[in-house]
C-alpha positions in Angstrom: 172.5 2.0 8.1 174.0 2.3 4.8 175.6 1.0 1.7 178.7 -0.4 0.5 182.2 1.5 0.5 184.2 0.8 -2.2 187.9 0.0 -2.2 190.3 0.0 -5.3 192.8 -3.1 -5.1 195.5 -3.9 -7.3 196.1 -7.2 -8.1 200.1 -7.9 -9.3 200.7 -10.5 -11.4 201.7 -13.9 -9.6 205.0 -15.3 -11.0 204.2 -18.5 -13.4 204.8 -22.1 -11.3 206.3 -24.6 -13.2 204.5 -27.6 -14.0 206.1 -29.9 -11.7 205.3 -27.7 -8.2 202.4 -28.5 -6.4 200.0 -25.5 -6.2 198.5 -25.2 -3.2 194.6 -25.5 -3.1 192.1 -22.5 -2.3 190.4 -23.0 1.2 186.6 -23.1 0.2 185.0 -19.8 1.0 182.7 -19.5 4.4 179.1 -19.7 3.3 177.8 -17.1 5.7 173.9 -17.7 4.5 172.8 -18.6 8.2 174.7 -16.1 10.1 172.3 -14.5 11.5 170.0 -17.6 12.4 171.0 -16.8 16.2 168.9 -13.7 16.3 165.5 -15.1 15.2 163.0 -14.3 18.1 162.0 -11.3 20.5 164.6 -9.2 22.5 164.5 -6.4 24.7 166.8 -3.4 23.3 168.8 -0.9 25.5 169.8 2.2 22.6 171.7 4.6 23.5 172.1 7.6 20.4 174.0 10.8 19.7 171.4 12.7 18.1 173.8 15.3 16.7 176.7 12.9 15.1 179.7 14.9 13.7 179.5 17.9 15.5 181.5 17.5 18.6 178.1 16.7 20.8 178.6 14.6 23.9 174.8 14.1 24.5 173.6 10.7 24.3 169.5 9.4 24.9 168.7 6.2 25.7 165.6 4.2 25.0 164.1 1.2 26.0 161.8 -1.3 24.2 162.0 -4.7 21.9 163.2 -6.0 18.6 161.5 -8.6 16.9 163.4 -10.6 14.2 161.8 -12.9 12.2 162.8 -14.8 9.0 161.6 -14.4 5.5 162.5 -15.7 2.1 162.5 -19.2 3.3 165.3 -18.1 5.7 167.7 -16.3 2.9 166.6 -13.3 4.5 165.3 -11.5 8.1 163.3 -8.8 9.1 164.1 -7.0 12.3 161.1 -4.6 13.9 162.6 -2.0 16.5 160.2 -0.2 18.7 162.3 1.7 21.4 161.0 4.6 23.8 163.1 7.2 26.0 162.8 10.8 27.6 163.7 12.1 23.7 160.6 10.2 22.4 160.0 7.0 20.1 162.1 5.4 17.8 160.5 3.0 15.3 161.9 1.0 12.3 162.9 -2.0 10.6 165.7 -3.5 9.0 165.9 -5.6 6.1 168.7 -7.9 5.9 169.5 -9.7 2.7 172.3 -12.4 2.1 174.1 -12.8 -1.6 175.1 -15.9 -2.1 177.2 -15.2 -5.0 179.4 -12.6 -2.6 179.0 -14.3 0.5 178.1 -10.9 2.1 174.9 -9.3 3.5 173.0 -6.1 3.2 171.6 -4.1 6.2 168.8 -2.1 5.0 167.3 0.4 7.5 164.2 2.1 7.5 162.0 4.5 9.5 158.7 5.7 9.2 159.5 9.0 10.5 161.9 9.5 6.9 159.4 7.1 4.7 162.6 6.0 3.2 164.9 3.1 3.0 168.7 4.4 4.0 171.8 3.3 1.8 172.7 -0.4 2.7 175.8 -1.6 4.5 177.3 -4.4 3.2 179.6 -6.9 5.0 180.1 -10.6 6.4 180.9 -12.1 9.7 184.0 -13.4 10.2 185.0 -16.8 11.5 184.8 -15.3 15.3 181.2 -14.6 14.9 181.7 -10.8 14.4 180.1 -8.9 11.9 181.6 -5.4 9.9 179.6 -3.8 7.5 180.4 -0.7 5.5 178.4 1.8 3.9 178.4 5.6 2.3 175.3 7.9 3.3 174.8 11.5 4.5 174.5 13.7 7.5 173.5 17.1 7.2 174.5 17.0 3.4 177.9 15.8 4.0 179.0 12.2 2.5 180.2 10.1 5.6 181.0 6.5 5.7 179.1 4.4 7.8 180.8 1.1 9.8 178.0 -1.2 11.5 179.5 -3.5 13.9 177.8 -6.3 15.6 179.8 -8.2 18.6 179.6 -10.2 21.5 177.1 -12.2 20.2 175.8 -14.9 22.3 172.6 -17.2 22.2 171.1 -14.7 24.5 172.7 -11.2 23.8 174.1 -9.0 21.5 175.7 -5.6 20.8 175.2 -3.8 17.9 177.2 -0.5 17.2 177.1 1.9 14.4 179.9 5.0 13.6 180.3 7.5 11.2 183.5 8.8 9.4 183.7 11.9 7.6 187.5 12.1 7.0 187.5 8.9 4.8 188.0 6.3 7.8 191.0 7.8 10.1 188.8 8.8 12.7 185.0 7.1 13.3 182.6 8.3 15.9 180.1 5.8 17.4 176.8 7.4 17.1 174.4 4.4 17.9 175.0 1.7 20.9 172.4 -1.3 21.2 172.4 -4.0 23.4 169.8 -6.7 22.8 168.9 -9.4 25.4 166.8 -12.1 24.4 163.1 -12.1 25.9 
């Protein structure tokens, strides 16, 4: 999982409003601080992984195992511990998810004992329909790539996690990680 993709936004000056006109009140921003509460607990994980992303490879490897999710910092963050195995070996890792109340966004920070380091975080939020969209920047084989991480199809007993990379500025995306979790 990876860091935030910066987008430049140009603000245009709004026309002035006459004092006699009613100014619409902006809707209050959604508080997403509890958006991961549904995931607290034990999960069976089925993972498909593309080990050679952005090379044209279509070879996927499959793993099965568990994910354990627990709240930390009084519920303002959570920690995911992943342990899956398959014919290609074992993947272990953890994700620390932190909520920023000022920006109303989450950062997802992944670490693996294989690398001994945190990857750059992806940053984003869930929409009102319950779909999480998170974006970041990372490197693959020395190339800078965009990262998109999507959490979808969320129910009380299952969810889908999908990661994709883009090496052309987000024009095209290649999915390289699909996990389906089912509550244990």
